[in-house]
C-alpha positions in Angstrom: 104.7 71.4 93.5 101.2 72.3 94.7 98.7 74.3 92.7 99.2 77.3 94.9 103.0 77.1 94.6 102.7 76.7 90.8 100.4 79.7 90.6 102.7 81.8 92.9 105.6 81.0 90.6 103.7 81.7 87.4 102.5 85.0 88.8 106.1 85.9 89.8 107.5 85.0 86.4 104.7 86.7 84.5 104.9 89.8 86.6 108.5 90.2 85.8 107.8 89.9 82.0 104.5 91.6 81.5 102.6 94.7 82.4 100.1 94.5 85.3 97.2 95.2 82.9 97.6 91.9 80.9 94.5 89.8 81.5 96.6 86.7 82.6 98.0 88.6 85.5 94.5 89.7 86.7 93.3 86.1 86.3 96.3 84.8 88.4 95.8 87.4 91.1 92.1 86.4 91.3 93.0 82.8 91.6 95.6 83.5 94.3 93.1 85.5 96.2 90.7 82.5 96.2 93.4 80.3 97.5 94.2 82.8 100.2 90.5 83.0 101.3 90.4 79.2 101.4 93.6 79.0 103.5 92.2 81.6 105.9 88.9 79.7 106.3 90.7 76.4 106.8 92.9 77.9 109.5 89.9 79.5 111.2 88.1 76.2 111.3 89.4 72.9 112.4 92.0 72.6 109.7 89.8 70.7 107.2 87.7 71.7 104.3 84.6 70.8 106.3 85.9 73.2 109.0 86.3 75.9 106.4 82.7 75.4 105.2 81.4 75.5 108.8 83.4 78.7 109.3 81.9 80.3 106.2 78.4 79.3 107.1 78.7 80.7 110.6 80.2 83.9 109.2 77.3 84.2 106.7 74.7 83.5 109.5 76.1 85.9 112.0 73.9 88.8 112.9 74.3 91.9 110.8 75.7 94.9 112.8 74.5 98.4 112.1 76.6 101.5 112.3 76.9 103.9 115.3 76.2 107.6 114.8 80.0 108.1 114.9 80.6 105.5 112.2 78.0 107.1 109.9 79.7 110.5 110.4 83.1 108.9 109.6 81.6 107.4 106.4 80.1 110.8 105.4 83.4 112.6 106.1 85.3 110.0 103.9 82.8 110.4 101.0 84.0 112.2 97.9 81.5 115.1 98.1 83.6 117.4 95.9 82.3 115.6 92.8 78.7 116.2 93.6 76.5 118.6 91.7 72.9 117.9 92.7 71.1 116.7 95.9 70.6 113.3 94.2 74.4 113.1 93.8 74.7 113.8 97.6 72.3 111.1 98.5 73.9 108.6 96.2 77.5 109.3 97.4 76.4 109.2 101.0 74.5 106.0 100.5 77.5 104.3 98.9 79.8 105.5 101.7 77.5 104.1 104.4 77.1 100.9 102.4 80.9 100.5 102.2 81.3 101.1 105.9 78.6 98.4 106.7 80.4 95.9 104.4 83.7 96.6 106.1 82.2 96.2 109.6 80.2 93.0 108.8 82.3 91.2 106.2 85.7 92.3 107.3 
């Protein structure tokens, strides 16, 4: 049984026994996500660990893309403005919304 299969089985068994808020479940989910990212990078490269590293390096070095006016408006419309009280709150919430949109666009 591979590490990934073992982690999958442990996660399944523990999920059936324990509440989702138990730290071991969170740790297993984090570990599984790491394996998933590695699997995706290997598949996107040439099928080897070296290919995965090349894939990550090219992804990290790709040119950052900005947002169009429409994307900024979409981000602003999705921001939780109902919780704001001051102008500083508005700037902070809008800034975070735009930041999240940029991350989504550039990091996937």
